[in-house]
VOGU-3710 file (C-alpha; in Angstrom, 3 decimals, decimal comma):
1> menysilayl> 46,982/61,642/2,574  46,707/65,494/1,459  48,282/65,015/-1,562  46,285/62,512/-2,740  43,594/64,264/-1,783  44,252/67,050/-4,004  44,817/64,449/-6,573  41,450/63,191/-6,234  39,740/66,188/-6,373  41,092/67,646/-9,058
11> isgiffilal> 40,385/64,160/-11,066  36,989/64,940/-9,981  36,764/68,387/-11,245  38,092/66,923/-14,553  35,134/64,529/-14,730  32,399/67,284/-13,875  33,369/69,617/-16,634  33,461/66,686/-19,233  30,079/65,856/-17,615  28,915/69,544/-18,544
21> rglsspetar> 31,280/69,320/-21,669  28,929/65,943/-22,701  25,012/67,711/-21,381  25,942/69,882/-24,116  24,407/67,700/-26,848  21,906/65,098/-27,060  24,258/62,269/-28,483  26,394/62,914/-25,712  23,982/63,904/-22,864  24,089/59,950/-21,451
31> rgniygitgm> 28,192/59,624/-21,320  27,933/63,940/-19,773  25,682/61,948/-17,219  27,986/58,857/-16,580  30,840/61,645/-16,261  29,230/63,625/-13,678  27,831/60,642/-11,324  31,983/59,561/-11,617  32,940/62,428/-10,893  30,723/62,908/-7,734
41> iiavittlll> 31,532/59,097/-6,754  35,298/59,807/-6,334  34,581/63,164/-4,400  32,389/62,001/-2,009  34,582/58,725/-1,300  37,745/61,255/-0,664  35,986/63,588/1,327  35,373/60,266/4,096  38,651/59,082/3,980  39,879/62,791/4,700
51> pgiesyglia> 41,621/63,057/8,754  39,373/64,280/11,215  36,029/62,985/9,484  33,769/61,663/12,533  30,522/60,129/12,851  30,905/57,328/9,855  27,544/55,752/11,375  25,454/59,686/11,132  27,016/59,378/7,873  25,899/56,792/6,411
61> lgilvggaig> 22,448/57,329/7,872  21,820/60,483/6,119  23,155/59,142/2,432  20,500/56,107/3,094  17,773/58,366/3,773  18,571/60,804/1,566  18,975/58,249/-1,324  16,202/56,714/-0,424  14,159/59,614/-1,155  15,829/60,817/-4,607
71> tsialkiemt> 15,261/57,409/-6,001  11,656/57,067/-4,732  11,138/61,074/-6,364  13,309/60,044/-9,415  11,055/56,737/-10,041  7,812/58,768/-9,217  7,939/61,747/-11,068  6,729/62,851/-14,471  9,010/64,209/-17,134  6,182/67,500/-16,576
81> alpqliaafh> 6,654/67,653/-13,441  10,163/68,096/-13,932  10,954/71,676/-13,896  9,524/72,568/-10,618  11,531/69,224/-9,082  14,923/70,663/-10,424  13,911/74,184/-8,027  12,471/72,472/-5,220  16,646/70,983/-5,609  17,790/74,263/-5,665
91> slvglaavmv> 16,122/75,323/-2,661  17,838/72,220/-1,028  21,163/73,336/-1,948  20,329/76,960/-0,940  19,287/75,897/3,055  22,251/73,460/2,800  24,560/76,750/2,191  22,858/78,223/4,689  22,997/75,984/7,596  27,118/74,997/6,694
101> agaafhnpsa> 27,596/78,828/7,334  25,852/78,779/10,376  27,492/75,290/11,590  31,082/77,428/10,467  30,327/80,879/12,527  28,841/78,462/15,591  31,995/76,121/15,771  34,504/77,928/13,687  37,560/75,850/15,280  35,930/73,060/14,046
111> ygigdsgsip> 36,158/74,226/10,504  40,092/75,042/11,111  38,734/79,198/10,997  39,672/80,733/14,486  38,130/80,846/17,607  34,246/82,733/18,580  34,550/86,186/18,149  38,056/86,228/16,304  37,918/84,632/12,891  39,520/86,373/10,479
121> iasliemslg> 37,456/88,778/8,120  38,183/86,689/4,615  35,994/83,686/6,651  33,327/85,822/7,364  33,425/87,280/4,037  32,593/84,211/2,698  30,748/82,899/5,068  28,053/85,942/4,721  28,108/85,419/1,038  27,323/81,914/1,183
131> ssigaitfsg> 24,412/82,327/3,621  23,061/85,079/2,019  22,803/83,819/-2,018  21,933/80,429/-0,014  18,797/82,320/1,748  18,119/83,728/-1,429  18,263/80,666/-3,146  16,101/79,097/-0,981  12,995/81,815/-0,741  13,468/81,901/-4,844
141> siiafgklqg> 13,203/78,872/-5,721  10,465/78,205/-3,473  7,859/80,540/-4,871  8,994/79,398/-8,852  7,803/75,792/-7,375  4,529/77,203/-6,115  4,596/79,185/-9,597  5,400/76,226/-12,021  3,676/73,714/-9,694  0,320/75,802/-10,021
151> imsgnpitfk> 0,095/76,066/-6,208  0,582/80,329/-6,205  -0,682/81,960/-9,327  1,930/82,585/-12,725  0,819/85,772/-13,126  3,801/88,684/-11,707  2,328/89,628/-8,284  3,627/93,479/-7,773  2,461/96,451/-5,766  3,746/100,099/-5,892
161> fqhflnavlg> 7,346/100,387/-4,824  8,380/97,497/-4,921  11,646/98,194/-6,761  12,449/100,871/-4,653  11,894/98,650/-1,374  14,569/95,791/-3,204  16,626/98,630/-3,736  16,614/99,446/0,173  16,652/95,782/1,659  19,820/94,454/-0,685
171> itlifitvlf> 21,438/97,842/1,147  20,855/97,047/4,109  21,860/93,666/3,324  25,420/94,803/2,451  25,389/96,948/5,322  24,869/93,884/7,573  26,959/92,030/6,183  29,517/94,952/7,176  28,745/95,208/10,790  28,337/91,384/10,860
181> cleqtqnlfw> 32,214/91,268/9,357  33,095/93,957/12,205  31,570/93,119/15,104  30,710/88,805/14,357  27,747/88,582/16,704  24,426/86,009/15,914  22,031/88,471/15,838  23,881/90,388/13,046  24,547/86,691/11,437  21,082/85,290/11,797
191> gltilafvig> 19,463/89,247/10,725  21,194/89,166/6,925  20,211/85,684/6,740  16,730/86,469/7,384  16,977/89,330/4,953  18,394/87,726/2,154  15,337/84,870/2,514  13,074/88,171/2,169  15,067/89,702/-0,996  14,727/86,147/-2,522
201> fliiipigaa> 10,882/86,076/-2,060  10,403/89,715/-3,357  12,712/89,034/-6,660  10,871/86,246/-7,537  7,270/86,260/-7,412  7,399/89,640/-10,034  8,499/87,178/-12,883  5,944/86,243/-14,402  5,206/82,576/-15,650  6,623/83,430/-19,095
211> dmpvvvsmln> 9,988/84,442/-17,611  10,057/80,722/-15,165  12,637/79,001/-17,544  14,847/81,414/-16,976  14,271/81,784/-13,542  15,122/78,443/-12,866  17,849/78,720/-14,837  19,108/81,682/-12,787  18,193/80,048/-9,576  20,491/77,257/-10,217
221> sysgwaacgi> 23,343/79,734/-10,809  22,392/80,749/-7,226  22,841/77,663/-5,986  26,111/77,159/-7,247  27,630/80,231/-6,505  26,201/79,555/-2,937  28,047/76,403/-2,641  31,072/78,219/-4,066  31,396/80,650/-1,103  30,261/77,649/1,185
231> gftlsnnlli> 33,783/76,329/-0,247  36,099/78,855/-0,051  34,921/78,807/4,004  35,424/74,828/4,308  38,786/75,425/2,299  37,168/72,966/0,024  38,473/72,996/-3,156  36,464/70,751/-5,175  33,572/72,193/-3,870  35,341/76,020/-4,967
241> itgalvgssg> 35,768/74,725/-8,817  31,885/72,685/-8,482  30,154/75,761/-7,544  31,635/77,807/-9,853  31,071/75,820/-12,722  27,590/75,094/-11,747  27,238/79,115/-11,118  28,817/80,377/-14,405  26,834/77,819/-16,633  24,160/78,510/-15,159
251> ailsyvmckg> 24,605/82,133/-15,704  25,468/81,860/-19,260  22,126/79,749/-19,720  20,227/82,318/-18,416  21,923/84,850/-20,331  21,445/82,899/-23,576  17,778/82,136/-22,431  17,030/85,762/-21,735  18,372/86,878/-25,270  16,206/83,806/-26,386
261> mnrsfisvil> 13,109/85,339/-25,363  14,285/88,986/-25,981  14,704/89,380/-21,784  16,543/92,081/-20,011  19,177/89,534/-18,359  19,696/92,501/-15,932  15,690/92,693/-15,441  14,994/89,237/-14,509  18,118/89,460/-12,099  16,565/92,132/-10,572
271> ggfggddvsv> 12,924/90,501/-10,562  11,686/91,714/-13,309  12,339/95,704/-13,326  10,886/97,307/-15,389  8,848/94,529/-16,245  5,315/96,708/-14,851  5,394/98,846/-18,034  3,824/96,307/-19,928  0,236/95,266/-19,913  -0,695/91,714/-19,858
281> sankeveqrp> -3,239/91,673/-22,783  -4,359/88,161/-21,473  -6,152/90,365/-18,879  -8,368/92,128/-21,827  -12,103/90,521/-22,369  -11,236/87,672/-24,932  -13,202/87,923/-28,276  -15,118/84,919/-29,534  -13,974/84,367/-32,888  -14,799/81,170/-35,554
291> vksgdsndaa> -11,976/78,794/-35,897  -11,580/76,309/-38,454  -11,309/72,578/-36,561  -11,196/69,001/-38,352  -10,729/65,381/-37,047  -7,207/62,609/-37,704  -8,786/61,826/-40,940  -8,137/65,117/-42,149  -4,927/65,831/-40,664  -3,995/61,980/-42,148
301> fmmqnaesvi> -4,893/63,186/-45,621  -3,344/66,878/-45,405  0,089/65,069/-44,152  0,023/61,818/-46,137  -0,044/63,989/-49,279  2,354/66,719/-48,550  6,246/66,652/-49,246  7,083/68,405/-46,204  5,876/67,925/-42,556  7,567/70,232/-39,382
311> ivpgygmava> 6,392/68,805/-36,079  6,163/71,603/-33,575  6,053/69,786/-29,839  5,493/72,042/-26,563  4,189/71,366/-23,154  1,207/69,844/-23,780  2,858/66,978/-25,556  4,663/66,458/-22,768  1,411/66,327/-20,464  -0,315/63,367/-22,997
321> qaqhalkemc> 2,956/61,745/-23,146  2,421/61,772/-26,622  6,250/61,319/-27,874  5,871/57,730/-28,483  2,627/58,140/-30,532  3,973/61,134/-32,317  7,154/58,989/-33,617  5,116/56,387/-34,622  2,495/58,500/-37,185  6,167/60,384/-37,892
331> dilkkkgvnv> 7,575/57,232/-39,118  4,508/56,176/-40,996  4,529/59,443/-42,782  8,228/58,670/-43,845  7,767/55,379/-44,851  5,269/57,060/-47,343  8,091/59,468/-48,667  7,114/62,840/-47,082  9,767/64,989/-45,434  9,650/65,045/-41,640
341> ryaihpvagr> 11,813/67,246/-39,489  11,113/68,561/-35,356  11,147/72,081/-34,643  12,338/72,933/-31,123  12,334/76,433/-29,114  15,067/76,702/-26,860  11,997/77,310/-24,197  9,446/75,052/-25,749  7,931/72,883/-22,485  9,122/74,916/-18,922
351> mpghmnvlla> 13,066/74,249/-19,267  15,344/73,790/-21,144  16,205/71,051/-23,222  12,323/69,256/-22,405  11,460/68,611/-25,935  15,001/67,154/-26,613  14,593/64,551/-23,858  10,972/63,874/-24,746  11,928/63,488/-28,473  15,123/61,217/-27,609
361> eanvpydevl> 12,930/59,278/-24,770  11,113/58,089/-27,926  14,143/57,600/-30,148  13,678/59,831/-32,483  17,133/60,448/-34,710  18,820/63,452/-33,595  19,515/65,313/-37,208  15,822/65,161/-37,914  15,837/67,864/-34,408  16,277/71,348/-35,584
371> eldeinrdfa> 16,699/74,370/-33,028  14,991/77,598/-34,350  17,585/79,466/-35,770  17,951/76,543/-38,146  14,539/75,790/-39,242  12,954/79,035/-38,918  13,405/80,064/-42,433  12,082/76,744/-43,669  8,621/76,972/-42,575  7,564/79,156/-45,325
381> stdvvfviga> 8,316/76,324/-48,092  6,751/73,702/-45,651  3,536/72,120/-46,562  2,123/71,326/-43,301  3,258/72,404/-39,605  2,541/69,484/-36,988  1,535/71,720/-33,718  1,438/69,455/-30,836  1,008/71,230/-27,405  2,817/73,926/-27,878
391> nditnpaakt> 1,245/77,666/-27,635  3,131/80,950/-26,857  6,495/79,606/-28,943  4,253/79,736/-32,268  1,762/82,899/-30,984  2,208/85,879/-33,687  1,513/87,956/-31,146  5,015/88,374/-30,119  5,526/89,864/-33,258  2,490/92,344/-34,154
401> dpqspiygmp> 1,447/93,257/-30,422  3,831/95,706/-28,109  1,256/94,802/-25,447  1,814/91,339/-25,202  3,673/90,530/-22,277  5,896/87,934/-24,621  6,694/90,413/-27,161  9,357/90,483/-28,686  10,435/86,770/-28,115  11,192/84,668/-31,069
411> ilevenaksv> 9,166/82,557/-32,048  8,690/79,177/-34,464  7,417/81,133/-37,696  4,918/78,490/-38,152  2,132/80,823/-39,344  3,983/81,145/-42,757  3,419/77,148/-43,804  1,002/76,704/-46,217  -1,123/74,982/-43,234  -0,799/74,375/-40,075
421> lfskrslgag> -2,734/71,649/-37,938  -2,826/72,335/-34,130  -3,639/69,318/-31,379  -4,601/71,069/-28,403  -7,361/70,178/-25,676  -8,987/73,738/-26,177  -8,432/77,400/-27,509  -7,500/78,555/-23,848  -4,331/80,260/-23,449  -0,836/79,045/-22,967
431> yagvenelff> 1,652/79,975/-19,938  2,184/83,234/-20,501  -1,658/83,337/-20,145  -1,850/84,999/-23,551  -4,325/84,233/-26,431  -2,672/82,762/-29,524  -3,569/84,604/-32,711  -2,538/81,583/-34,558  -5,815/79,674/-33,729  -7,612/81,694/-36,241
441> rdntmmlfgd> -5,494/82,275/-39,238  -7,257/81,296/-42,526  -4,274/78,311/-43,102  -5,295/76,978/-39,561  -7,117/73,581/-38,370  -7,255/73,255/-34,563  -7,588/69,381/-33,979  -9,151/69,171/-30,182  -8,413/66,444/-28,170  -5,567/64,755/-25,721
451> akemcesiin> -2,515/64,947/-28,059  -1,747/61,072/-27,861  -5,126/60,077/-28,678  -4,939/62,507/-31,724  -1,698/60,946/-32,551  -3,304/57,532/-32,279  -6,014/58,078/-34,488  -4,046/59,826/-37,462  -1,823/56,401/-36,835  -4,920/54,254/-37,674
461> algk> -6,280/57,347/-40,041  -2,939/56,999/-42,052  -3,061/53,119/-42,282  0,309/50,942/-40,858
//
């Protein structure tokens, strides 16, 4: 049976790798999901058939309860709430790692790692890593969820000697881990776990809302490494492989996002170290400046008389669920001979790929959706840019204001277009809390109102 389980786990691991490969492109994402589901089914069935598995009734009850909760959430959740949902799920993975590590420490013989008081050093190290990383993931994810959900402020929360305190706590965690491996006492195990909970809280609260997409990706990586550590404790090869896949892919994604936002990868990991050197311009008194505003008739006239139009979607489009109306509007423009394309920023919305998923849901052709590096140079030769609910990712302050918290972040350079139509409810600041300089440019016309209703009004003005 052992040989069969090893083979089944290997096949499952291959499916997980194929799933990651499939999720790298919108065109293959659905296939990637199918691969992932198949791999997980094989993994669960194989694990249930292993010798020594008991209490099938309790396991079935857990699967039914968890499955019912997951199904209910999946059916009710809005696309706009996916980032905080992911953060919440990461917290559960971290908590699961802590609980498994605790169970293994209190009953090591059940896991084949010796007896109480005589657990091998290697198993203690694995247990410590799984529990501490899991605890950091849990508390950090709870803070990320709170910031994304609006339960707590999205602004960085800092205090004097914060980084020094984090450093002291990190060194203390290492010291307690060493003592635990030598003495194997309950107090030390739960001491390092509680300390890790505190560290997870402290390294996330100083990270501002502008960097929250990176945080979600980083916590995803942490959850993978926590699972990997527990995999070693349980001697489960598949859990080791899966945890390593999630941990490494999450770390790579975090690095890519940091690069795309001109953020220091190490700084984000260490809780925004050095971030307090930049003042937040959003705290300045906002100067009242005039803006040019228009309506759907103005927008329809400008776009249907343009040769080229670029659509820049953002979080506001997701909130209004305007992707279907936007797609219909663009189809009408294409019938009128207008060249229409979509520009996607790597961190548009509140999670990587957020806008891609919404546009795919509306059946927007993949070849019309271009990333920042592919389309940025085209704005200067574009007649009209239609910004729908995006804010920080189009803000010229990222290039011109060294005091801005988004300074240095690559943006979609829509200000270079001949005309910019900006659909937004108000002149309010974006998620980073920064006033958008684009609102006040001479070539910008504001279209105030709900994004979906605005698109529908433009459709009527265009005439089907």
